[in-house]
C-alpha angles and dihedrals in degrees: 000000000000124000125249119270116247115238115242114229113202119207112217113213111211118217132197117261123258099201121049137191121265116245091212105044102015096229118134095243109110118121133181111220120191124205130167098265103029145013118226129201109197138168113223092203108048100015097241106160140176128178127205113212120204092023118239118229097247137120122268093253091053092052089048091051091052091048091053091047091052091046091052089048091052097244095116124049124344 
């Protein structure tokens, strides 16, 4: 008689997204691009854009959240 096989349990590691939804048009097309002298948050669909200069030392998701907060306050775009 053989012994029972043990069931393999896989642990799924969740990662942060790289593409976000646009607060103006609602399309999932906002990317955060990082260069040496500035960070830019831009929508590929409607062209909404904001540039951080000098770049803060934050994660992409934090820059996106600040971008959405500024848009809702009326400081970015129109």
